[in-house]
N, C-alpha and C positions, 0 to 999 in steps of 0.2 A: 706807426702805421697811419696812413692817410685815412681820413674819414670818407665814408662812402657817400657819393653824390646821390641826391634824391633821384629816383627813377623818373624819367620823363614819360608822360603818357603818349603812347603811340596810337595811330589810327586803329589798328586791330584791337588794342585794349579798350579804346573808347567804344568801338562797336560792341565788343563783348559785354561791357558794363551797361550798355543800353538795352540789352536783351532781357526779356521777361521769362522767368521760370514758369513752366506749365507742368503741373504734376500729372502723372499717369493715373487716370481714374480706372475704376472697375469696368466702366462702360468701354473705355478705350482698350483695356486688356482683352475683354471679350471680343471686341471687334477685330483686334489683331489676330485672334485665334480663328475667327471666321474668314478673315482675309487669307490666312495661311492655307486653310482648307480649300478655299476657292481657287487660289493661284496654283496650289499643288495639283488640283484637279485639271488645270489647264496645262500641266507639264512644266510649270515655271517655279523654280526654287528662289525664294526671296529670303534675305537675312531677317532674323528676329528684330534687329535694330530698325531696318527699313519698314517692317510691318508695324512696329510700335510707333514710329514717327508718323507714318500715314494715318494710323488709327487715332492718334492724338489730334492731328490736324483735322481729321474728319469730325470727330466728336466735339471739338472746340470751335469749329468753323474757321480754321486758320488757313492762311495761304502758305504753302511750302515753297521756299526759295531753294532751288537745286539746279545742278547741271546734269543730274542723273535721272532724266525723265523716263528712261526705259524701265526702271524699277518702281515707278510711281504712277502707273497707268490705271489706278483705281477710279471707279465711277464716282463722281462727285467731288474728287480731290482737286482743289485749285492750286495750280503750279505757276511759279514765276521763275524765269531763267535768270541766272546771274549775268551781270553785264560782261 
């Protein structure tokens, strides 16, 4: 059996390895709940994942990079579009 060649690092892998993990805090969890109430009251259904992502970005003062601007119209949330 031939030996397996070492895996080459790809650009996506390099990008993923450069990312920093940000834990979900109690504050972010509470904010996600408030955001759910707010947006449900406006007649908009957002996924729990999107609400948590927005809440973590807001509580940690992070910029969210996304092409999905329609689900991230929260006040104070800084967005950056993908190229």
